[in-house]
C-alpha positions as CSV (number, residue, x, y, z in Angstrom):
1,M,-21.0,10.0,7.1
2,V,-19.8,7.6,9.5
3,T,-20.0,3.9,8.6
4,G,-19.1,2.1,11.6
5,Y,-16.6,0.0,9.8
6,T,-13.1,0.3,11.2
7,V,-10.3,0.1,9.0
8,A,-9.4,-2.9,11.1
9,D,-12.3,-4.4,10.2
10,V,-11.7,-4.2,6.4
11,M,-8.0,-4.3,6.1
12,T,-5.4,-6.8,5.3
13,P,-3.2,-7.8,8.4
14,N,0.2,-8.1,7.9
15,P,0.7,-7.3,4.3
16,I,3.8,-8.2,1.9
17,T,6.8,-6.2,2.9
18,V,10.4,-6.3,1.7
19,S,13.8,-4.2,2.7
20,S,14.7,-1.0,0.7
21,S,17.6,-3.3,-0.7
22,K,15.4,-5.8,-2.8
23,S,15.7,-5.2,-6.5
24,I,13.2,-3.9,-8.7
25,K,12.9,-7.2,-10.6
26,E,12.7,-9.2,-7.2
27,C,9.7,-6.9,-5.7
28,A,7.9,-7.2,-9.4
29,E,8.0,-10.8,-9.2
30,I,6.8,-10.9,-5.9
31,M,4.1,-8.3,-6.4
32,T,3.1,-10.8,-9.4
33,N,3.5,-14.0,-7.7
34,N,0.9,-12.5,-4.8
35,R,-1.0,-10.4,-7.6
36,I,-1.0,-7.3,-5.5
37,G,-0.4,-4.0,-6.4
38,C,1.9,-2.5,-3.7
39,L,4.7,-3.4,-1.5
40,I,5.4,-1.5,1.7
41,I,9.1,-1.0,2.1
42,V,10.0,-1.4,6.0
43,D,13.1,-1.7,8.3
44,K,13.8,-4.5,10.2
45,N,11.3,-2.9,13.3
46,K,8.6,-2.8,10.8
47,K,8.6,0.7,10.3
48,I,7.6,2.3,7.1
49,K,10.3,3.6,4.9
50,G,8.2,3.6,1.5
51,I,6.1,2.0,-0.6
52,V,6.0,1.3,-4.2
53,T,2.8,0.7,-6.3
54,D,2.5,-1.2,-9.8
55,E,2.3,2.3,-11.4
56,D,5.5,3.4,-9.9
57,F,7.1,0.5,-11.9
58,V,5.9,2.0,-14.9
59,R,6.4,5.6,-14.1
60,K,9.5,5.3,-12.8
61,A,11.3,2.3,-13.6
62,V,10.3,1.8,-16.9
63,R,9.9,5.4,-18.3
64,N,13.9,5.9,-17.2
65,A,15.0,2.6,-18.3
66,L,16.2,1.1,-15.0
67,K,18.4,-1.7,-14.5
68,P,16.0,-4.8,-13.4
69,D,18.7,-4.8,-10.5
70,T,18.2,-1.4,-9.1
71,P,17.2,-1.2,-5.6
72,I,13.7,-0.4,-5.2
73,S,14.7,2.4,-2.8
74,R,15.2,3.8,-5.9
75,I,11.8,4.1,-7.0
76,M,9.7,3.7,-3.8
77,I,7.7,6.5,-2.2
78,R,9.3,8.0,0.9
79,D,6.6,10.2,2.0
80,V,3.9,7.7,2.8
81,I,0.6,8.4,4.1
82,T,-0.9,6.2,6.6
83,I,-4.0,5.6,8.8
84,K,-4.9,4.1,12.2
85,P,-7.0,1.1,12.6
86,E,-9.2,2.6,14.9
87,D,-10.1,5.0,12.5
88,D,-13.6,5.0,10.4
89,I,-13.3,3.6,6.9
90,E,-15.0,6.8,5.7
91,K,-11.9,8.4,7.0
92,A,-9.9,6.1,4.6
93,M,-12.0,6.9,1.4
94,R,-11.5,10.9,2.0
95,I,-7.5,10.2,2.4
96,M,-7.3,8.2,-0.7
97,S,-9.5,10.3,-2.8
98,K,-7.8,13.5,-1.6
99,N,-4.6,11.9,-2.3
100,D,-5.4,10.0,-5.2
101,I,-4.1,6.9,-3.9
102,R,-5.4,3.3,-3.8
103,H,-3.2,1.6,-1.1
104,L,-3.2,2.9,2.8
105,P,-0.8,1.6,5.0
106,V,-2.2,0.9,8.3
107,V,-0.1,1.8,11.5
108,K,-0.3,1.3,15.2
109,N,2.3,2.5,17.5
110,N,4.7,3.6,14.7
111,K,4.5,-0.2,13.2
112,L,2.9,-1.6,10.1
113,V,-0.2,-3.4,11.4
114,G,-1.8,-3.6,7.9
115,I,-3.1,-2.4,4.4
116,I,-6.4,-1.0,3.6
117,T,-7.0,-0.8,-0.3
118,V,-10.1,0.6,-2.4
119,R,-10.6,-2.8,-3.3
120,D,-11.1,-3.9,0.4
121,I,-13.6,-0.8,0.4
122,L,-15.8,-1.9,-2.2
123,R,-15.5,-5.2,-0.8
124,V,-17.9,-4.0,2.3
125,E,-19.8,-1.2,0.0
126,P,-22.5,-3.3,-0.5
127,A,-22.9,-3.3,3.6
128,I,-22.4,-0.2,3.9
129,F,-25.2,0.9,1.1
130,E,-27.6,-1.8,3.0
131,L,-26.9,0.6,6.1
132,V,-27.6,3.9,4.5
133,S,-31.0,2.3,2.5
134,E,-31.7,1.3,6.0
135,R,-31.3,4.4,7.9
136,I,-33.4,6.4,4.9
137,R,-36.0,3.8,5.2
138,I,-36.2,4.5,9.1
139,R,-36.3,8.3,8.6
140,G,-39.4,8.0,6.4
141,E,-37.6,9.4,3.3
142,E,-37.9,8.4,-0.3
143,F,-35.8,5.9,-1.4
144,K,-33.9,6.5,-4.7
145,P,-32.0,3.6,-6.1
146,V,-28.4,4.7,-7.7
147,E,-27.7,3.8,-11.0
148,K,-24.7,1.2,-11.0
149,E,-21.2,2.5,-12.0
150,F,-18.5,0.6,-13.4
151,I,-15.5,0.4,-11.3
152,P,-11.9,0.0,-13.2
153,G,-9.7,-2.5,-11.5
154,Y,-8.9,-6.3,-11.2
155,C,-11.5,-9.0,-11.4
156,D,-11.7,-11.0,-7.9
157,K,-12.6,-14.0,-9.7
158,C,-10.5,-14.6,-12.8
159,G,-7.7,-11.9,-11.6
160,E,-8.2,-9.8,-15.0
161,Y,-8.2,-6.2,-15.4
162,S,-11.5,-4.3,-16.6
163,D,-12.9,-1.1,-17.0
164,F,-16.2,-2.3,-16.3
165,L,-16.1,-4.0,-12.8
166,L,-19.4,-4.4,-10.6
167,V,-19.8,-5.3,-7.1
168,I,-22.0,-8.5,-6.9
169,D,-22.4,-10.6,-3.8
170,G,-19.5,-8.6,-2.0
171,E,-17.0,-9.3,-5.2
172,L,-15.3,-7.2,-7.5
173,L,-16.6,-8.8,-11.2
174,C,-15.8,-8.3,-14.7
175,P,-18.7,-8.8,-17.2
176,K,-17.5,-12.3,-18.5
177,C,-17.7,-13.7,-14.8
178,R,-20.8,-11.8,-13.7
179,S,-22.5,-13.3,-17.1
180,E,-21.0,-17.2,-15.9
181,R,-23.2,-16.2,-12.6
182,I,-26.7,-15.9,-14.3
């Protein structure tokens, strides 16, 4: 199903990047300070050399007891899957699902221009849901509401991790922050 939203519509432009010589500790600090789940490693021409996610720190750095001054290039993923800004977000969702990834760098003319994440897609999900609902109503089909499914991730309001996030007014909210809105 084509959504009508392009990757460029929902991506984060100019994501935070680092060089491959940065240390694991420096990269962890950058990610923590900016509250992001990944860093893209680029060369001086903004060409992608790799990507590192919060999971890579656990699975590679901590598990192998790497020293904090180890270069990030030691744990980065080198075969980076990318998408174009003009692609529909439906394609981004398929790529993420097929490859079990949550972060997808956006590339134009072999240069990094943004990043789209599962969270970015979920922010527009209510709009997509409304669009699909309207199409169903126009065709005269019976509309059956879908049960809400909880989403694991970080709350947009408090930043805490929860396995029970819901999209409320375009924001991913944990149970505590949802209750504060009532």
